[in-house]
C-alpha positions as CSV (number, residue, x, y, z in Angstrom):
1,X,-0.2,0.1,0.0
2,X,1.0,3.2,-0.9
3,X,2.2,5.0,2.7
4,X,1.7,8.7,1.2
5,X,-0.4,10.7,3.9
6,X,-2.5,13.3,3.8
7,X,-0.7,16.0,5.8
8,X,3.3,15.3,3.3
9,X,0.4,16.5,0.6
10,X,1.9,20.0,-1.2
11,X,-0.2,23.1,-0.2
12,X,-2.2,23.9,-3.3
13,X,-5.2,27.0,-3.2
14,X,-8.8,27.3,-3.7
15,X,-10.8,30.1,-3.7
16,X,-14.8,30.7,-1.9
17,X,-17.2,32.9,-2.6
18,X,-21.0,34.1,-1.8
19,X,-21.6,36.7,-4.1
20,X,-22.6,39.1,-2.3
21,X,-25.9,41.4,-2.2
22,X,-24.3,45.7,-2.9
23,X,-27.0,48.0,-2.1
24,X,-27.7,50.5,-5.2
25,X,-25.8,48.5,-7.4
26,X,-27.0,46.3,-11.0
27,X,-26.4,42.3,-10.2
28,X,-25.0,42.0,-13.3
29,X,-21.9,44.8,-12.3
30,X,-21.3,42.9,-9.1
31,X,-21.7,39.4,-12.0
32,X,-18.4,40.3,-14.1
33,X,-16.5,41.5,-11.5
34,X,-16.7,38.1,-10.6
35,X,-16.0,37.1,-13.6
36,X,-13.3,39.5,-14.4
37,X,-11.9,37.7,-10.9
38,X,-12.0,34.0,-12.3
39,X,-10.0,35.1,-15.1
40,X,-6.9,36.7,-12.9
41,X,-7.4,33.2,-10.7
42,X,-7.6,30.9,-13.3
43,X,-4.3,32.3,-15.2
44,X,-2.6,32.9,-11.5
45,X,-2.9,28.8,-10.9
46,X,-5.5,28.6,-7.9
47,X,-6.9,24.9,-7.6
48,X,-10.8,25.7,-7.8
49,X,-13.1,27.8,-7.1
50,X,-16.2,27.2,-5.0
51,X,-19.5,29.2,-4.5
52,X,-22.0,28.7,-2.0
53,X,-25.5,28.2,-1.9
54,X,-27.7,30.7,0.4
55,X,-31.5,31.4,-1.1
56,X,-33.6,34.8,0.7
57,X,-30.5,36.6,2.1
58,X,-28.3,39.5,1.0
59,X,-25.2,36.8,2.1
60,X,-25.8,35.8,-1.7
61,X,-27.2,37.2,-5.1
62,X,-26.1,33.2,-6.8
63,X,-28.8,31.3,-5.0
64,X,-28.3,28.9,-8.2
65,X,-24.8,28.4,-8.0
66,X,-25.2,25.8,-11.5
67,X,-26.2,29.3,-13.7
68,X,-23.2,31.4,-12.3
69,X,-20.3,28.1,-12.7
70,X,-21.7,27.7,-15.9
71,X,-20.6,31.4,-17.2
72,X,-17.1,31.3,-15.2
73,X,-16.3,28.3,-16.5
74,X,-16.6,29.8,-20.2
75,X,-14.1,32.3,-18.8
76,X,-11.5,30.0,-17.6
77,X,-9.4,26.8,-18.8
78,X,-7.6,25.7,-16.0
79,X,-9.5,26.5,-12.9
80,X,-11.5,23.6,-11.1
81,X,-15.6,25.0,-10.1
82,X,-17.8,23.7,-8.1
83,X,-20.9,24.8,-5.5
84,X,-20.2,24.0,-1.9
85,X,-22.4,22.5,-1.7
86,X,-25.7,22.4,-3.5
87,X,-28.4,21.8,-0.2
88,X,-30.0,18.7,-1.4
89,X,-32.9,18.6,-0.3
90,X,-34.2,22.0,-1.6
91,X,-34.0,20.1,-5.1
92,X,-35.8,17.3,-7.1
93,X,-33.2,15.2,-7.5
94,X,-34.0,13.8,-10.8
95,X,-33.1,17.5,-11.7
96,X,-30.1,17.9,-10.1
97,X,-28.4,15.5,-11.8
98,X,-29.9,16.0,-15.0
99,X,-28.2,19.9,-14.4
100,X,-24.8,18.6,-13.3
101,X,-24.3,16.6,-15.9
102,X,-25.0,19.4,-18.5
103,X,-22.7,21.6,-16.2
104,X,-19.5,19.3,-15.8
105,X,-20.0,19.5,-19.8
106,X,-19.6,23.0,-19.8
107,X,-16.6,22.7,-18.2
108,X,-15.4,20.4,-20.2
109,X,-15.0,17.9,-16.8
110,X,-13.9,21.1,-14.3
111,X,-16.2,20.5,-12.0
112,X,-16.0,19.6,-8.3
113,X,-19.2,18.1,-7.0
114,X,-20.0,19.5,-3.4
115,X,-23.5,18.0,-1.5
116,X,-24.9,18.8,1.7
117,X,-28.1,19.2,3.7
118,X,-28.0,23.5,4.5
119,X,-27.6,24.5,8.5
120,X,-29.4,27.1,8.2
121,X,-33.0,26.3,9.2
122,X,-34.9,29.7,7.9
123,X,-34.0,29.0,4.2
124,X,-34.6,25.3,4.4
125,X,-38.1,26.1,6.1
126,X,-39.0,27.8,3.2
127,X,-38.7,25.0,1.1
128,X,-40.7,23.1,3.3
129,X,-37.9,21.1,4.6
130,X,-38.0,20.2,7.9
131,X,-34.7,20.7,9.9
132,X,-35.0,16.7,11.6
133,X,-35.7,14.7,8.0
134,X,-33.0,17.3,6.1
135,X,-30.4,14.7,7.0
136,X,-31.8,11.6,6.0
137,X,-33.3,13.7,3.1
138,X,-29.8,14.7,1.6
139,X,-28.1,11.2,1.7
140,X,-31.0,9.7,0.1
141,X,-30.7,12.1,-3.1
142,X,-26.9,11.7,-2.8
143,X,-27.5,7.8,-3.3
144,X,-29.8,8.3,-6.2
145,X,-27.2,11.1,-7.9
146,X,-24.5,8.8,-7.6
147,X,-26.8,5.9,-8.8
148,X,-27.5,8.0,-12.1
149,X,-24.5,9.5,-13.2
150,X,-23.7,5.6,-13.8
151,X,-27.4,4.2,-15.2
152,X,-29.0,4.5,-18.2
153,X,-31.9,3.8,-16.7
154,X,-32.5,5.3,-13.3
155,X,-34.3,3.2,-11.2
156,X,-35.3,4.7,-7.8
157,X,-37.7,3.5,-4.7
158,X,-36.4,5.3,-1.2
159,X,-38.3,7.6,1.3
160,X,-38.7,10.6,-0.3
161,X,-38.4,9.8,-3.9
162,X,-38.9,7.8,-6.5
163,X,-38.3,6.8,-10.3
164,X,-38.9,4.0,-12.9
165,X,-37.3,3.6,-16.1
166,X,-36.2,6.7,-16.2
167,X,-34.0,7.1,-19.0
168,X,-31.1,9.1,-19.0
169,X,-29.4,10.5,-21.9
170,X,-26.2,12.2,-20.0
171,X,-24.1,11.1,-18.1
172,X,-21.0,13.3,-16.4
173,X,-17.6,14.0,-18.4
174,X,-15.7,12.7,-15.5
175,X,-16.4,9.5,-14.3
176,X,-17.8,7.6,-12.8
177,X,-18.5,11.7,-11.6
178,X,-17.1,14.5,-10.5
179,X,-14.7,14.7,-7.1
180,X,-17.5,15.0,-4.1
181,X,-17.0,17.2,-1.6
182,X,-18.5,17.7,2.1
183,X,-17.9,21.1,4.5
184,X,-18.5,20.6,7.7
185,X,-17.6,21.9,10.4
186,X,-19.6,19.2,12.6
187,X,-17.5,15.9,14.0
188,X,-19.9,13.6,14.0
189,X,-19.4,13.8,10.5
190,X,-16.2,13.3,10.2
191,X,-16.2,10.0,9.9
192,X,-19.2,9.6,7.5
193,X,-16.5,12.3,5.1
194,X,-13.5,10.0,5.6
195,X,-14.4,6.5,5.1
196,X,-15.5,7.7,1.6
197,X,-13.2,9.7,1.0
198,X,-14.6,12.9,0.2
199,X,-12.9,16.5,-0.3
200,X,-13.8,18.5,2.6
201,X,-13.0,22.3,3.6
202,X,-13.9,23.8,7.6
203,X,-14.4,28.1,8.1
204,X,-15.5,29.9,10.9
205,X,-13.1,28.3,13.7
206,X,-9.2,28.7,14.9
207,X,-7.0,26.6,13.5
208,X,-7.1,24.6,16.5
209,X,-10.6,24.0,17.3
210,X,-10.2,22.1,13.9
211,X,-7.4,19.8,13.8
212,X,-8.9,17.1,16.0
213,X,-11.9,16.5,13.1
214,X,-8.5,16.8,10.4
215,X,-6.7,14.8,13.2
216,X,-9.7,12.4,12.9
217,X,-10.2,12.2,9.4
218,X,-6.6,11.2,8.4
219,X,-6.5,8.6,11.1
220,X,-9.9,7.0,9.5
221,X,-8.4,7.8,6.0
222,X,-5.6,6.0,6.6
223,X,-7.7,2.7,7.7
224,X,-10.1,3.0,5.3
225,X,-8.6,4.1,1.8
226,X,-8.6,0.9,0.1
227,X,-12.1,0.1,0.2
228,X,-13.1,-0.1,-3.5
229,X,-16.9,1.0,-2.4
230,X,-15.9,4.8,-1.0
231,X,-18.2,6.9,-3.0
232,X,-15.2,8.9,-3.7
233,X,-12.7,5.9,-4.8
234,X,-12.1,7.8,-7.8
235,X,-9.9,10.8,-5.4
236,X,-7.0,9.3,-5.0
237,X,-6.0,11.6,-2.3
238,X,-9.0,14.2,-0.4
239,X,-8.9,17.8,0.1
240,X,-8.7,18.9,3.8
241,X,-9.3,23.0,3.6
242,X,-9.3,25.5,5.6
243,X,-11.5,28.6,3.9
244,X,-10.1,31.9,5.5
245,X,-11.3,35.7,4.9
246,X,-8.4,37.0,3.6
247,X,-7.4,41.1,3.0
248,X,-3.6,41.7,1.4
249,X,-2.5,45.8,1.3
250,X,0.9,47.5,1.4
251,X,0.0,47.8,5.4
252,X,-0.7,46.1,7.8
253,X,-2.4,48.7,9.5
254,X,-3.9,49.9,5.6
255,X,-4.8,45.8,5.7
256,X,-6.4,46.0,8.6
257,X,-8.8,49.4,8.9
258,X,-10.3,48.6,5.1
259,X,-10.8,45.0,5.6
260,X,-12.5,46.3,9.0
261,X,-15.4,48.0,7.4
262,X,-15.8,45.3,5.0
263,X,-15.9,43.1,8.0
264,X,-19.3,44.7,9.3
265,X,-20.7,44.8,5.8
266,X,-20.3,41.0,5.5
267,X,-21.4,40.4,8.8
268,X,-24.1,42.1,8.0
269,X,-25.4,39.6,4.9
270,X,-24.2,36.4,7.2
271,X,-26.2,37.9,10.0
272,X,-29.1,38.7,8.1
273,X,-31.3,35.5,8.0
274,X,-30.4,35.0,11.7
275,X,-31.5,38.3,13.2
276,X,-33.9,38.7,11.2
277,X,-35.2,35.6,13.7
278,X,-34.0,36.6,16.1
279,X,-31.2,34.4,16.8
280,X,-27.7,34.7,18.3
281,X,-26.1,32.3,17.0
282,X,-23.3,33.8,14.4
283,X,-22.1,36.3,17.9
284,X,-19.1,34.0,17.5
285,X,-17.8,35.4,15.1
286,X,-19.6,38.9,14.9
287,X,-16.0,40.4,16.6
288,X,-13.2,41.5,14.1
289,X,-10.7,41.9,16.6
290,X,-11.1,38.2,17.8
291,X,-11.2,36.3,14.5
292,X,-8.4,38.2,13.3
293,X,-6.2,37.8,16.8
294,X,-7.7,34.3,16.6
295,X,-6.0,33.8,12.4
296,X,-10.1,32.6,11.1
297,X,-10.2,36.3,9.3
298,X,-6.4,37.3,7.5
299,X,-5.4,40.7,7.5
300,X,-2.1,42.2,6.6
301,X,1.1,42.9,4.6
302,X,2.4,40.2,2.3
303,X,4.6,39.0,5.0
304,X,2.5,39.0,7.7
305,X,-0.1,37.5,5.7
306,X,1.9,35.0,4.6
307,X,3.4,34.1,8.3
308,X,-0.9,33.8,10.0
309,X,-1.0,31.5,6.2
310,X,1.7,28.9,7.1
311,X,0.7,29.0,11.3
312,X,-2.6,28.2,10.7
313,X,-1.9,25.2,7.8
314,X,1.1,24.4,10.6
315,X,-2.1,24.4,13.1
316,X,-4.3,22.8,11.5
317,X,-2.8,20.0,9.7
318,X,-4.3,21.4,6.2
319,X,-3.2,20.4,2.7
320,X,-6.1,22.8,1.3
321,X,-5.9,26.3,1.7
322,X,-9.2,28.3,0.2
323,X,-9.3,32.1,0.3
324,X,-12.6,35.0,0.6
325,X,-11.0,37.3,-1.2
326,X,-14.0,39.0,-1.9
327,X,-16.4,40.0,0.3
328,X,-18.5,42.6,2.4
329,X,-18.4,45.9,0.2
330,X,-14.7,45.9,-0.6
331,X,-14.5,47.2,-4.5
332,X,-13.4,45.4,-7.4
333,X,-10.3,47.0,-7.5
334,X,-9.1,46.5,-4.0
335,X,-10.5,42.6,-4.4
336,X,-8.4,42.1,-7.0
337,X,-4.9,44.6,-5.4
338,X,-5.5,42.3,-2.5
339,X,-5.4,38.7,-4.6
340,X,-2.2,40.3,-7.0
341,X,-0.6,41.1,-3.9
342,X,-1.3,37.2,-2.5
343,X,-0.7,35.9,-5.6
344,X,2.7,37.6,-6.2
345,X,4.4,37.4,-2.7
346,X,2.4,34.6,-0.2
347,X,2.0,31.9,-2.7
348,X,5.4,31.7,-3.8
349,X,6.4,30.9,-0.1
350,X,3.6,27.5,-0.3
351,X,4.7,25.9,-3.4
352,X,7.1,23.1,-2.2
353,X,5.8,23.3,1.7
354,X,4.3,20.3,2.9
355,X,1.9,21.3,6.3
């Protein structure tokens, strides 16, 4: 057996995004700026652009992530593209399986397929999804998708979804299907993720708090890596990622000042539905200085950003670092300037880095 371990893999870089609403700005302008950002990310060598799915919230102008990713596929050539995640209980799975197949072909086989059940009960309620049923719905929908990806004739009998003799005319470009992702901060889901070899990404908590998750994943992945029945068996080595807000500027003072203002707008957006429901659940990410001190948010000069990324990698044991460059009310010029500093003065230090 090949003894390569996940923590020995070279570090790779990705991007995570929500595409937030901005007051008095047409969505078309925001979409175009994101596409320009992705054109640069494509040239710069980022591995993948991950787009969240959220509904009825200023946090997201992309409630159908596949639509934006299809546009991104036409403007890029190498960077991989993926929802993180499709909220499976919110979909008719027969429709979704066809969309995913179509999207993988439009991407020329660059799709990374993130799946999940959703973590915002106010969104689920609007789709008539009961929180206590969402995990079972998710698992059943995932089983259906993976069955359909490898079938010409779909027959499926489940609690929530049933189909008989459905002729399918398209399969994903990637066989048997695109690499699977599951994003979760719940340690109770780690055994399932690790046993199935799923790629994963973790955000909004300090690196030290994520390390037990990643350590458990690595242990269980090693134990099950030779099981041919794993869902992600076609992926040789899964990615274990951290998601971090990143803002680089010529000086620490400038970076912190500009990032602090943008963070305020971002927190309003991500907290919108929770505040509307009278919940303080997201108070733990409301303090800019605390997040900066703990590394959940990284802002500073290129040297400071480089040092803090290295600390996050070493403290967590990840092999994938996923940056949020565009957030809150940062202007397109600010986002691009920050990205260029990151690409030119931070990423090169990690080309041969092993966690």
